PQR file with spaces between the fields and no chain letter, atoms N, CA, C, O and H, PARSE charges and radii, in Angstrom:
ATOM       1  N    MET     1     -24.591  -30.813   -9.922 -0.4000 1.5000
ATOM       2  CA   MET     1     -23.248  -31.260  -10.214 -0.0000 2.0000
ATOM       3  C    MET     1     -22.669  -31.872   -8.932  0.5500 1.7000
ATOM       4  O    MET     1     -22.758  -31.260   -7.868 -0.5500 1.4000
ATOM       5  N    PRO     2     -22.089  -33.050   -9.017 -0.5600 1.5000
ATOM       6  CA   PRO     2     -21.515  -33.680   -7.828  0.2800 2.0000
ATOM       7  C    PRO     2     -20.356  -32.860   -7.250  0.5500 1.7000
ATOM       8  O    PRO     2     -19.649  -32.158   -7.972 -0.5500 1.4000
ATOM       9  N    VAL     3     -20.187  -32.969   -5.945 -0.4000 1.5000
ATOM      10  CA   VAL     3     -19.159  -32.198   -5.257 -0.0000 2.0000
ATOM      11  C    VAL     3     -17.764  -32.582   -5.758  0.5500 1.7000
ATOM      12  O    VAL     3     -16.903  -31.713   -5.889 -0.5500 1.4000
ATOM      13  H    VAL     3     -20.762  -33.540   -5.358  0.4000 1.0000
ATOM      14  N    ARG     4     -17.529  -33.849   -6.037 -0.4000 1.5000
ATOM      15  CA   ARG     4     -16.210  -34.271   -6.521 -0.0000 2.0000
ATOM      16  C    ARG     4     -15.865  -33.611   -7.855  0.5500 1.7000
ATOM      17  O    ARG     4     -14.725  -33.199   -8.071 -0.5500 1.4000
ATOM      18  H    ARG     4     -18.229  -34.556   -5.930  0.4000 1.0000
ATOM      19  N    LEU     5     -16.844  -33.512   -8.743 -0.4000 1.5000
ATOM      20  CA   LEU     5     -16.614  -32.857  -10.029 -0.0000 2.0000
ATOM      21  C    LEU     5     -16.382  -31.363   -9.839  0.5500 1.7000
ATOM      22  O    LEU     5     -15.532  -30.774  -10.506 -0.5500 1.4000
ATOM      23  H    LEU     5     -17.770  -33.847   -8.568  0.4000 1.0000
ATOM      24  N    LYS     6     -17.138  -30.748   -8.930 -0.4000 1.5000
ATOM      25  CA   LYS     6     -16.929  -29.337   -8.632 -0.0000 2.0000
ATOM      26  C    LYS     6     -15.517  -29.095   -8.107  0.5500 1.7000
ATOM      27  O    LYS     6     -14.868  -28.119   -8.482 -0.5500 1.4000
ATOM      28  H    LYS     6     -17.829  -31.226   -8.387  0.4000 1.0000
ATOM      29  N    LYS     7     -15.050  -29.981   -7.245 -0.4000 1.5000
ATOM      30  CA   LYS     7     -13.710  -29.820   -6.681 -0.0000 2.0000
ATOM      31  C    LYS     7     -12.639  -29.980   -7.751  0.5500 1.7000
ATOM      32  O    LYS     7     -11.636  -29.266   -7.735 -0.5500 1.4000
ATOM      33  H    LYS     7     -15.577  -30.773   -6.940  0.4000 1.0000
ATOM      34  N    LEU     8     -12.839  -30.902   -8.675 -0.4000 1.5000
ATOM      35  CA   LEU     8     -11.876  -31.084   -9.766 -0.0000 2.0000
ATOM      36  C    LEU     8     -11.838  -29.845  -10.654  0.5500 1.7000
ATOM      37  O    LEU     8     -10.763  -29.329  -10.960 -0.5500 1.4000
ATOM      38  H    LEU     8     -13.653  -31.482   -8.688  0.4000 1.0000
ATOM      39  N    ILE     9     -12.999  -29.375  -11.064 -0.4000 1.5000
ATOM      40  CA   ILE     9     -13.065  -28.174  -11.906 -0.0000 2.0000
ATOM      41  C    ILE     9     -12.507  -26.974  -11.153  0.5500 1.7000
ATOM      42  O    ILE     9     -11.720  -26.202  -11.702 -0.5500 1.4000
ATOM      43  H    ILE     9     -13.873  -29.794  -10.816  0.4000 1.0000
ATOM      44  N    GLY    10     -12.911  -26.818   -9.902 -0.4000 1.5000
ATOM      45  CA   GLY    10     -12.457  -25.698   -9.093 -0.0000 2.0000
ATOM      46  C    GLY    10     -10.956  -25.694   -8.885  0.5500 1.7000
ATOM      47  O    GLY    10     -10.338  -24.630   -8.855 -0.5500 1.4000
ATOM      48  H    GLY    10     -13.549  -27.445   -9.456  0.4000 1.0000
ATOM      49  N    THR    11     -10.365  -26.861   -8.743 -0.4000 1.5000
ATOM      50  CA   THR    11      -8.912  -26.946   -8.574 -0.0000 2.0000
ATOM      51  C    THR    11      -8.184  -26.411   -9.793  0.5500 1.7000
ATOM      52  O    THR    11      -7.229  -25.645   -9.667 -0.5500 1.4000
ATOM      53  H    THR    11     -10.868  -27.726   -8.768  0.4000 1.0000
ATOM      54  N    PHE    12      -8.633  -26.812  -10.971 -0.4000 1.5000
ATOM      55  CA   PHE    12      -7.984  -26.337  -12.191 -0.0000 2.0000
ATOM      56  C    PHE    12      -8.231  -24.844  -12.418  0.5500 1.7000
ATOM      57  O    PHE    12      -7.336  -24.127  -12.866 -0.5500 1.4000
ATOM      58  H    PHE    12      -9.409  -27.434  -11.074  0.4000 1.0000
ATOM      59  N    VAL    13      -9.433  -24.379  -12.114 -0.4000 1.5000
ATOM      60  CA   VAL    13      -9.732  -22.953  -12.264 -0.0000 2.0000
ATOM      61  C    VAL    13      -8.907  -22.133  -11.277  0.5500 1.7000
ATOM      62  O    VAL    13      -8.384  -21.077  -11.634 -0.5500 1.4000
ATOM      63  H    VAL    13     -10.160  -24.961  -11.750  0.4000 1.0000
ATOM      64  N    LEU    14      -8.787  -22.610  -10.044 -0.4000 1.5000
ATOM      65  CA   LEU    14      -8.003  -21.906   -9.033 -0.0000 2.0000
ATOM      66  C    LEU    14      -6.527  -21.865   -9.413  0.5500 1.7000
ATOM      67  O    LEU    14      -5.869  -20.839   -9.243 -0.5500 1.4000
ATOM      68  H    LEU    14      -9.212  -23.467   -9.754  0.4000 1.0000
ATOM      69  N    LEU    15      -6.017  -22.955   -9.918 -0.4000 1.5000
ATOM      70  CA   LEU    15      -4.625  -22.990  -10.369 -0.0000 2.0000
ATOM      71  C    LEU    15      -4.401  -22.003  -11.517  0.5500 1.7000
ATOM      72  O    LEU    15      -3.407  -21.277  -11.524 -0.5500 1.4000
ATOM      73  H    LEU    15      -6.552  -23.788  -10.057  0.4000 1.0000
ATOM      74  N    ALA    16      -5.310  -21.975  -12.475 -0.4000 1.5000
ATOM      75  CA   ALA    16      -5.199  -21.035  -13.594 -0.0000 2.0000
ATOM      76  C    ALA    16      -5.316  -19.595  -13.100  0.5500 1.7000
ATOM      77  O    ALA    16      -4.588  -18.718  -13.565 -0.5500 1.4000
ATOM      78  H    ALA    16      -6.118  -22.564  -12.469  0.4000 1.0000
ATOM      79  N    LEU    17      -6.218  -19.351  -12.170 -0.4000 1.5000
ATOM      80  CA   LEU    17      -6.389  -18.011  -11.603 -0.0000 2.0000
ATOM      81  C    LEU    17      -5.105  -17.516  -10.962  0.5500 1.7000
ATOM      82  O    LEU    17      -4.688  -16.382  -11.199 -0.5500 1.4000
ATOM      83  H    LEU    17      -6.809  -20.064  -11.792  0.4000 1.0000
ATOM      84  N    VAL    18      -4.484  -18.346  -10.163 -0.4000 1.5000
ATOM      85  CA   VAL    18      -3.265  -17.941   -9.459 -0.0000 2.0000
ATOM      86  C    VAL    18      -2.128  -17.680  -10.447  0.5500 1.7000
ATOM      87  O    VAL    18      -1.400  -16.698  -10.304 -0.5500 1.4000
ATOM      88  H    VAL    18      -4.822  -19.267   -9.971  0.4000 1.0000
ATOM      89  N    ILE    19      -1.972  -18.540  -11.435 -0.4000 1.5000
ATOM      90  CA   ILE    19      -0.889  -18.371  -12.408 -0.0000 2.0000
ATOM      91  C    ILE    19      -1.099  -17.103  -13.232  0.5500 1.7000
ATOM      92  O    ILE    19      -0.176  -16.301  -13.379 -0.5500 1.4000
ATOM      93  H    ILE    19      -2.564  -19.338  -11.550  0.4000 1.0000
ATOM      94  N    ILE    20      -2.289  -16.919  -13.763 -0.4000 1.5000
ATOM      95  CA   ILE    20      -2.568  -15.740  -14.588 -0.0000 2.0000
ATOM      96  C    ILE    20      -2.454  -14.466  -13.765  0.5500 1.7000
ATOM      97  O    ILE    20      -1.896  -13.472  -14.230 -0.5500 1.4000
ATOM      98  H    ILE    20      -3.038  -17.571  -13.643  0.4000 1.0000
ATOM      99  N    TYR    21      -2.978  -14.490  -12.551 -0.4000 1.5000
ATOM     100  CA   TYR    21      -2.908  -13.319  -11.680 -0.0000 2.0000
ATOM     101  C    TYR    21      -1.455  -12.969  -11.358  0.5500 1.7000
ATOM     102  O    TYR    21      -1.081  -11.796  -11.382 -0.5500 1.4000
ATOM     103  H    TYR    21      -3.432  -15.298  -12.174  0.4000 1.0000
ATOM     104  N    ALA    22      -0.650  -13.963  -11.061 -0.4000 1.5000
ATOM     105  CA   ALA    22       0.757  -13.713  -10.737 -0.0000 2.0000
ATOM     106  C    ALA    22       1.505  -13.126  -11.932  0.5500 1.7000
ATOM     107  O    ALA    22       2.326  -12.224  -11.767 -0.5500 1.4000
ATOM     108  H    ALA    22      -0.955  -14.915  -11.041  0.4000 1.0000
ATOM     109  N    VAL    23       1.229  -13.627  -13.116 -0.4000 1.5000
ATOM     110  CA   VAL    23       1.893  -13.109  -14.319 -0.0000 2.0000
ATOM     111  C    VAL    23       1.516  -11.642  -14.544  0.5500 1.7000
ATOM     112  O    VAL    23       2.384  -10.809  -14.803 -0.5500 1.4000
ATOM     113  H    VAL    23       0.562  -14.360  -13.250  0.4000 1.0000
ATOM     114  N    PHE    24       0.222  -11.330  -14.446 -0.4000 1.5000
ATOM     115  CA   PHE    24      -0.201   -9.949  -14.663 -0.0000 2.0000
ATOM     116  C    PHE    24       0.306   -9.012  -13.574  0.5500 1.7000
ATOM     117  O    PHE    24       0.728   -7.894  -13.872 -0.5500 1.4000
ATOM     118  H    PHE    24      -0.484  -12.008  -14.236  0.4000 1.0000
ATOM     119  N    ALA    25       0.271   -9.449  -12.319 -0.4000 1.5000
ATOM     120  CA   ALA    25       0.743   -8.594  -11.224 -0.0000 2.0000
ATOM     121  C    ALA    25       2.236   -8.317  -11.361  0.5500 1.7000
ATOM     122  O    ALA    25       2.682   -7.194  -11.128 -0.5500 1.4000
ATOM     123  H    ALA    25      -0.072  -10.357  -12.077  0.4000 1.0000
ATOM     124  N    THR    26       2.997   -9.318  -11.732 -0.4000 1.5000
ATOM     125  CA   THR    26       4.438   -9.136  -11.901 -0.0000 2.0000
ATOM     126  C    THR    26       4.751   -8.286  -13.134  0.5500 1.7000
ATOM     127  O    THR    26       5.644   -7.439  -13.094 -0.5500 1.4000
ATOM     128  H    THR    26       2.634  -10.231  -11.922  0.4000 1.0000
ATOM     129  N    ALA    27       4.022   -8.508  -14.223 -0.4000 1.5000
ATOM     130  CA   ALA    27       4.236   -7.709  -15.430 -0.0000 2.0000
ATOM     131  C    ALA    27       3.915   -6.235  -15.176  0.5500 1.7000
ATOM     132  O    ALA    27       4.643   -5.349  -15.623 -0.5500 1.4000
ATOM     133  H    ALA    27       3.297   -9.196  -14.256  0.4000 1.0000
ATOM     134  N    TYR    28       2.833   -5.986  -14.464 -0.4000 1.5000
ATOM     135  CA   TYR    28       2.477   -4.609  -14.130 -0.0000 2.0000
ATOM     136  C    TYR    28       3.568   -3.969  -13.277  0.5500 1.7000
ATOM     137  O    TYR    28       3.957   -2.824  -13.509 -0.5500 1.4000
ATOM     138  H    TYR    28       2.242   -6.706  -14.101  0.4000 1.0000
ATOM     139  N    ALA    29       4.054   -4.708  -12.299 -0.4000 1.5000
ATOM     140  CA   ALA    29       5.092   -4.176  -11.412 -0.0000 2.0000
ATOM     141  C    ALA    29       6.370   -3.871  -12.182  0.5500 1.7000
ATOM     142  O    ALA    29       7.007   -2.844  -11.946 -0.5500 1.4000
ATOM     143  H    ALA    29       3.738   -5.638  -12.110  0.4000 1.0000
ATOM     144  N    SER    30       6.743   -4.747  -13.093 -0.4000 1.5000
ATOM     145  CA   SER    30       7.985   -4.511  -13.831 -0.0000 2.0000
ATOM     146  C    SER    30       7.845   -3.362  -14.827  0.5500 1.7000
ATOM     147  O    SER    30       8.833   -2.698  -15.142 -0.5500 1.4000
ATOM     148  H    SER    30       6.226   -5.581  -13.285  0.4000 1.0000
ATOM     149  N    LEU    31       6.636   -3.119  -15.325 -0.4000 1.5000
ATOM     150  CA   LEU    31       6.423   -2.012  -16.265 -0.0000 2.0000
ATOM     151  C    LEU    31       6.330   -0.654  -15.572  0.5500 1.7000
ATOM     152  O    LEU    31       6.887    0.333  -16.052 -0.5500 1.4000
ATOM     153  H    LEU    31       5.834   -3.659  -15.069  0.4000 1.0000
ATOM     154  N    TYR    32       5.625   -0.608  -14.446 -0.4000 1.5000
ATOM     155  CA   TYR    32       5.309    0.686  -13.845 -0.0000 2.0000
ATOM     156  C    TYR    32       6.039    0.988  -12.537  0.5500 1.7000
ATOM     157  O    TYR    32       6.049    2.135  -12.093 -0.5500 1.4000
ATOM     158  H    TYR    32       5.172   -1.410  -14.056  0.4000 1.0000
ATOM     159  N    LEU    33       6.640   -0.004  -11.925 -0.4000 1.5000
ATOM     160  CA   LEU    33       7.273    0.238  -10.632 -0.0000 2.0000
ATOM     161  C    LEU    33       8.794    0.094  -10.686  0.5500 1.7000
ATOM     162  O    LEU    33       9.434   -0.055   -9.645 -0.5500 1.4000
ATOM     163  H    LEU    33       6.633   -0.937  -12.286  0.4000 1.0000
ATOM     164  N    GLY    34       9.363    0.135  -11.847 -0.4000 1.5000
ATOM     165  CA   GLY    34      10.795   -0.064  -11.985 -0.0000 2.0000
ATOM     166  C    GLY    34      11.641    0.953  -11.239  0.5500 1.7000
ATOM     167  O    GLY    34      12.678    0.602  -10.676 -0.5500 1.4000
ATOM     168  H    GLY    34       8.844    0.256  -12.693  0.4000 1.0000
ATOM     169  N    GLU    35      11.221    2.180  -11.228 -0.4000 1.5000
ATOM     170  CA   GLU    35      11.985    3.252  -10.593 -0.0000 2.0000
ATOM     171  C    GLU    35      11.465    3.608   -9.202  0.5500 1.7000
ATOM     172  O    GLU    35      11.974    4.528   -8.564 -0.5500 1.4000
ATOM     173  H    GLU    35      10.379    2.465  -11.686  0.4000 1.0000
ATOM     174  N    ALA    36      10.461    2.886   -8.737 -0.4000 1.5000
ATOM     175  CA   ALA    36       9.860    3.206   -7.442 -0.0000 2.0000
ATOM     176  C    ALA    36      10.778    2.744   -6.306  0.5500 1.7000
ATOM     177  O    ALA    36      11.567    1.816   -6.476 -0.5500 1.4000
ATOM     178  H    ALA    36      10.047    2.138   -9.256  0.4000 1.0000
ATOM     179  N    PRO    37      10.668    3.389   -5.167 -0.5600 1.5000
ATOM     180  CA   PRO    37      11.479    2.967   -4.017  0.2800 2.0000
ATOM     181  C    PRO    37      11.053    1.595   -3.492  0.5500 1.7000
ATOM     182  O    PRO    37       9.997    1.076   -3.854 -0.5500 1.4000
ATOM     183  N    GLY    38      11.878    1.033   -2.650 -0.4000 1.5000
ATOM     184  CA   GLY    38      11.645   -0.317   -2.151 -0.0000 2.0000
ATOM     185  C    GLY    38      10.363   -0.483   -1.366  0.5500 1.7000
ATOM     186  O    GLY    38       9.713   -1.525   -1.455 -0.5500 1.4000
ATOM     187  H    GLY    38      12.736    1.455   -2.356  0.4000 1.0000
ATOM     188  N    TYR    39       9.983    0.536   -0.590 -0.4000 1.5000
ATOM     189  CA   TYR    39       8.764    0.399    0.203 -0.0000 2.0000
ATOM     190  C    TYR    39       7.518    0.335   -0.680  0.5500 1.7000
ATOM     191  O    TYR    39       6.522   -0.280   -0.300 -0.5500 1.4000
ATOM     192  H    TYR    39      10.510    1.382   -0.517  0.4000 1.0000
ATOM     193  N    VAL    40       7.566    0.966   -1.858 -0.4000 1.5000
ATOM     194  CA   VAL    40       6.438    0.884   -2.793 -0.0000 2.0000
ATOM     195  C    VAL    40       6.334   -0.532   -3.342  0.5500 1.7000
ATOM     196  O    VAL    40       5.232   -1.065   -3.470 -0.5500 1.4000
ATOM     197  H    VAL    40       8.375    1.465   -2.167  0.4000 1.0000
ATOM     198  N    HIS    41       7.453   -1.141   -3.664 -0.4000 1.5000
ATOM     199  CA   HIS    41       7.463   -2.536   -4.117 -0.0000 2.0000
ATOM     200  C    HIS    41       6.903   -3.453   -3.037  0.5500 1.7000
ATOM     201  O    HIS    41       6.081   -4.328   -3.309 -0.5500 1.4000
ATOM     202  H    HIS    41       8.348   -0.708   -3.560  0.4000 1.0000
ATOM     203  N    LEU    42       7.362   -3.237   -1.810 -0.4000 1.5000
ATOM     204  CA   LEU    42       6.899   -4.058   -0.701 -0.0000 2.0000
ATOM     205  C    LEU    42       5.397   -3.931   -0.526  0.5500 1.7000
ATOM     206  O    LEU    42       4.705   -4.939   -0.381 -0.5500 1.4000
ATOM     207  H    LEU    42       8.029   -2.526   -1.589  0.4000 1.0000
ATOM     208  N    LEU    43       4.884   -2.720   -0.536 -0.4000 1.5000
ATOM     209  CA   LEU    43       3.456   -2.493   -0.373 -0.0000 2.0000
ATOM     210  C    LEU    43       2.668   -3.094   -1.543  0.5500 1.7000
ATOM     211  O    LEU    43       1.632   -3.726   -1.338 -0.5500 1.4000
ATOM     212  H    LEU    43       5.446   -1.901   -0.654  0.4000 1.0000
ATOM     213  N    TYR    44       3.163   -2.893   -2.763 -0.4000 1.5000
ATOM     214  CA   TYR    44       2.477   -3.422   -3.941 -0.0000 2.0000
ATOM     215  C    TYR    44       2.381   -4.947   -3.883  0.5500 1.7000
ATOM     216  O    TYR    44       1.305   -5.510   -4.084 -0.5500 1.4000
ATOM     217  H    TYR    44       4.004   -2.379   -2.929  0.4000 1.0000
ATOM     218  N    PHE    45       3.487   -5.607   -3.612 -0.4000 1.5000
ATOM     219  CA   PHE    45       3.461   -7.068   -3.600 -0.0000 2.0000
ATOM     220  C    PHE    45       2.742   -7.620   -2.375  0.5500 1.7000
ATOM     221  O    PHE    45       2.226   -8.737   -2.422 -0.5500 1.4000
ATOM     222  H    PHE    45       4.361   -5.150   -3.448  0.4000 1.0000
ATOM     223  N    LEU    46       2.696   -6.875   -1.296 -0.4000 1.5000
ATOM     224  CA   LEU    46       1.907   -7.289   -0.143 -0.0000 2.0000
ATOM     225  C    LEU    46       0.419   -7.260   -0.486  0.5500 1.7000
ATOM     226  O    LEU    46      -0.310   -8.211   -0.204 -0.5500 1.4000
ATOM     227  H    LEU    46       3.115   -5.968   -1.258  0.4000 1.0000
ATOM     228  N    VAL    47      -0.022   -6.167   -1.094 -0.4000 1.5000
ATOM     229  CA   VAL    47      -1.438   -6.035   -1.456 -0.0000 2.0000
ATOM     230  C    VAL    47      -1.815   -7.033   -2.544  0.5500 1.7000
ATOM     231  O    VAL    47      -2.815   -7.739   -2.414 -0.5500 1.4000
ATOM     232  H    VAL    47       0.570   -5.395   -1.323  0.4000 1.0000
ATOM     233  N    THR    48      -1.032   -7.099   -3.610 -0.4000 1.5000
ATOM     234  CA   THR    48      -1.382   -8.018   -4.696 -0.0000 2.0000
ATOM     235  C    THR    48      -1.209   -9.473   -4.280  0.5500 1.7000
ATOM     236  O    THR    48      -1.874  -10.356   -4.821 -0.5500 1.4000
ATOM     237  H    THR    48      -0.220   -6.525   -3.716  0.4000 1.0000
ATOM     238  N    GLY    49      -0.338   -9.724   -3.340 -0.4000 1.5000
ATOM     239  CA   GLY    49      -0.174  -11.085   -2.842 -0.0000 2.0000
ATOM     240  C    GLY    49      -1.368  -11.563   -2.047  0.5500 1.7000
ATOM     241  O    GLY    49      -1.607  -12.767   -1.950 -0.5500 1.4000
ATOM     242  H    GLY    49       0.202   -9.006   -2.901  0.4000 1.0000
ATOM     243  N    LEU    50      -2.114  -10.648   -1.481 -0.4000 1.5000
ATOM     244  CA   LEU    50      -3.309  -11.013   -0.720 -0.0000 2.0000
ATOM     245  C    LEU    50      -4.600  -10.841   -1.516  0.5500 1.7000
ATOM     246  O    LEU    50      -5.624  -11.422   -1.156 -0.5500 1.4000
ATOM     247  H    LEU    50      -1.920   -9.670   -1.559  0.4000 1.0000
ATOM     248  N    LEU    51      -4.572  -10.064   -2.574 -0.4000 1.5000
ATOM     249  CA   LEU    51      -5.778   -9.739   -3.327 -0.0000 2.0000
ATOM     250  C    LEU    51      -6.376  -10.937   -4.068  0.5500 1.7000
ATOM     251  O    LEU    51      -7.590  -10.985   -4.266 -0.5500 1.4000
ATOM     252  H    LEU    51      -3.740   -9.592   -2.867  0.4000 1.0000
ATOM     253  N    TRP    52      -5.562  -11.895   -4.476 -0.4000 1.5000
ATOM     254  CA   TRP    52      -6.086  -13.052   -5.206 -0.0000 2.0000
ATOM     255  C    TRP    52      -6.982  -13.916   -4.329  0.5500 1.7000
ATOM     256  O    TRP    52      -7.721  -14.761   -4.836 -0.5500 1.4000
ATOM     257  H    TRP    52      -4.576  -11.856   -4.315  0.4000 1.0000
ATOM     258  N    ILE    53      -6.922  -13.710   -3.019 -0.4000 1.5000
ATOM     259  CA   ILE    53      -7.713  -14.521   -2.108 -0.0000 2.0000
ATOM     260  C    ILE    53      -9.205  -14.240   -2.268  0.5500 1.7000
ATOM     261  O    ILE    53     -10.027  -15.130   -2.048 -0.5500 1.4000
ATOM     262  H    ILE    53      -6.322  -13.024   -2.608  0.4000 1.0000
ATOM     263  N    VAL    54      -9.563  -13.019   -2.649 -0.4000 1.5000
ATOM     264  CA   VAL    54     -10.979  -12.646   -2.765 -0.0000 2.0000
ATOM     265  C    VAL    54     -11.716  -13.528   -3.778  0.5500 1.7000
ATOM     266  O    VAL    54     -12.730  -14.122   -3.412 -0.5500 1.4000
ATOM     267  H    VAL    54      -8.896  -12.296   -2.828  0.4000 1.0000
ATOM     268  N    PRO    55     -11.256  -13.647   -5.039 -0.5600 1.5000
ATOM     269  CA   PRO    55     -11.987  -14.545   -5.943  0.2800 2.0000
ATOM     270  C    PRO    55     -11.836  -16.012   -5.552  0.5500 1.7000
ATOM     271  O    PRO    55     -12.718  -16.825   -5.829 -0.5500 1.4000
ATOM     272  N    ALA    56     -10.725  -16.351   -4.912 -0.4000 1.5000
ATOM     273  CA   ALA    56     -10.531  -17.740   -4.490 -0.0000 2.0000
ATOM     274  C    ALA    56     -11.545  -18.147   -3.429  0.5500 1.7000
ATOM     275  O    ALA    56     -11.983  -19.297   -3.406 -0.5500 1.4000
ATOM     276  H    ALA    56     -10.008  -15.691   -4.686  0.4000 1.0000
ATOM     277  N    ILE    57     -11.922  -17.227   -2.556 -0.4000 1.5000
ATOM     278  CA   ILE    57     -12.918  -17.523   -1.519 -0.0000 2.0000
ATOM     279  C    ILE    57     -14.251  -17.914   -2.160  0.5500 1.7000
ATOM     280  O    ILE    57     -14.874  -18.898   -1.762 -0.5500 1.4000
ATOM     281  H    ILE    57     -11.567  -16.292   -2.575  0.4000 1.0000
ATOM     282  N    PHE    58     -14.680  -17.137   -3.154 -0.4000 1.5000
ATOM     283  CA   PHE    58     -15.948  -17.444   -3.817 -0.0000 2.0000
ATOM     284  C    PHE    58     -15.879  -18.777   -4.561  0.5500 1.7000
ATOM     285  O    PHE    58     -16.848  -19.536   -4.568 -0.5500 1.4000
ATOM     286  H    PHE    58     -14.173  -16.337   -3.478  0.4000 1.0000
ATOM     287  N    LEU    59     -14.755  -19.057   -5.174 -0.4000 1.5000
ATOM     288  CA   LEU    59     -14.585  -20.315   -5.887 -0.0000 2.0000
ATOM     289  C    LEU    59     -14.605  -21.499   -4.919  0.5500 1.7000
ATOM     290  O    LEU    59     -15.230  -22.520   -5.205 -0.5500 1.4000
ATOM     291  H    LEU    59     -13.968  -18.440   -5.168  0.4000 1.0000
ATOM     292  N    ILE    60     -13.939  -21.372   -3.797 -0.4000 1.5000
ATOM     293  CA   ILE    60     -13.912  -22.458   -2.812 -0.0000 2.0000
ATOM     294  C    ILE    60     -15.291  -22.664   -2.205  0.5500 1.7000
ATOM     295  O    ILE    60     -15.696  -23.803   -1.970 -0.5500 1.4000
ATOM     296  H    ILE    60     -13.432  -20.542   -3.565  0.4000 1.0000
ATOM     297  N    ARG    61     -16.012  -21.592   -1.948 -0.4000 1.5000
ATOM     298  CA   ARG    61     -17.386  -21.739   -1.449 -0.0000 2.0000
ATOM     299  C    ARG    61     -18.252  -22.485   -2.453  0.5500 1.7000
ATOM     300  O    ARG    61     -19.048  -23.342   -2.069 -0.5500 1.4000
ATOM     301  H    ARG    61     -15.683  -20.667   -2.138  0.4000 1.0000
ATOM     302  N    TRP    62     -18.106  -22.170   -3.730 -0.4000 1.5000
ATOM     303  CA   TRP    62     -18.861  -22.867   -4.769 -0.0000 2.0000
ATOM     304  C    TRP    62     -18.483  -24.345   -4.807  0.5500 1.7000
ATOM     305  O    TRP    62     -19.345  -25.209   -4.971 -0.5500 1.4000
ATOM     306  H    TRP    62     -17.460  -21.474   -4.042  0.4000 1.0000
ATOM     307  N    MET    63     -17.196  -24.629   -4.657 -0.4000 1.5000
ATOM     308  CA   MET    63     -16.738  -26.016   -4.693 -0.0000 2.0000
ATOM     309  C    MET    63     -17.319  -26.831   -3.534  0.5500 1.7000
ATOM     310  O    MET    63     -17.637  -28.008   -3.710 -0.5500 1.4000
ATOM     311  H    MET    63     -16.496  -23.927   -4.524  0.4000 1.0000
ATOM     312  N    GLU    64     -17.458  -26.235   -2.379 -0.4000 1.5000
ATOM     313  CA   GLU    64     -17.899  -26.945   -1.188 -0.0000 2.0000
ATOM     314  C    GLU    64     -19.414  -27.032   -1.041  0.5500 1.7000
ATOM     315  O    GLU    64     -19.914  -27.804   -0.222 -0.5500 1.4000
ATOM     316  H    GLU    64     -17.200  -25.280   -2.237  0.4000 1.0000
ATOM     317  N    ARG    65     -20.145  -26.252   -1.823 -0.4000 1.5000
ATOM     318  CA   ARG    65     -21.599  -26.245   -1.690 -0.0000 2.0000
ATOM     319  C    ARG    65     -22.181  -27.573   -2.156  0.5500 1.7000
ATOM     320  O    ARG    65     -21.797  -28.103   -3.199 -0.5500 1.4000
ATOM     321  H    ARG    65     -19.739  -25.625   -2.488  0.4000 1.0000
ATOM     322  N    GLU    66     -23.101  -28.095   -1.378 -0.4000 1.5000
ATOM     323  CA   GLU    66     -23.762  -29.348   -1.723 -0.0000 2.0000
ATOM     324  C    GLU    66     -24.706  -29.113   -2.896  0.5500 1.7000
ATOM     325  O    GLU    66     -25.238  -28.015   -3.062 -0.5500 1.4000
ATOM     326  H    GLU    66     -23.413  -27.665   -0.531  0.4000 1.0000
ATOM     327  N    PRO    67     -24.913  -30.149   -3.711 -0.5600 1.5000
ATOM     328  CA   PRO    67     -25.840  -29.988   -4.829  0.2800 2.0000
ATOM     329  C    PRO    67     -27.275  -29.788   -4.307  0.5500 1.7000
ATOM     330  O    PRO    67     -27.637  -30.270   -3.233 -0.5500 1.4000
ATOM     331  N    ARG    68     -28.059  -29.078   -5.086 -0.4000 1.5000
ATOM     332  CA   ARG    68     -29.443  -28.815   -4.703 -0.0000 2.0000
ATOM     333  C    ARG    68     -30.268  -30.088   -4.842  0.5500 1.7000
ATOM     334  O    ARG    68     -30.102  -30.864   -5.783 -0.5500 1.4000
ATOM     335  H    ARG    68     -27.764  -28.687   -5.958  0.4000 1.0000
ATOM     336  N    ARG    69     -31.145  -30.275   -3.894 -0.4000 1.5000
ATOM     337  CA   ARG    69     -32.087  -31.404   -3.955 -0.0000 2.0000
ATOM     338  C    ARG    69     -33.315  -30.976   -4.742  0.5500 1.7000
ATOM     339  O    ARG    69     -33.861  -29.896   -4.517 -0.5500 1.4000
ATOM     340  H    ARG    69     -31.280  -29.645   -3.129  0.4000 1.0000
ATOM     341  N    ARG    70     -33.740  -31.815   -5.651 -0.4000 1.5000
ATOM     342  CA   ARG    70     -34.909  -31.467   -6.472 -0.0000 2.0000
ATOM     343  C    ARG    70     -36.121  -32.239   -6.030  0.5500 1.7000
ATOM     344  O    ARG    70     -37.198  -32.079   -6.603 -0.5500 1.4000
ATOM     345  H    ARG    70     -33.296  -32.692   -5.833  0.4000 1.0000
């Protein structure tokens, strides 16, 4: 698969990943952390704000990999 096509697909997948992840992280926080103190909110959003980077790293590596030579 050409690198340009990988980058196009990867861009849309990454955008969908971030949007879906943000919706679920926020929904979880509003359901279960409503009565929690402020420091719990801060810690939760700090961790979840950085956690999406893990799958994004693998996706970006896939996007940048050169096609295999046959």
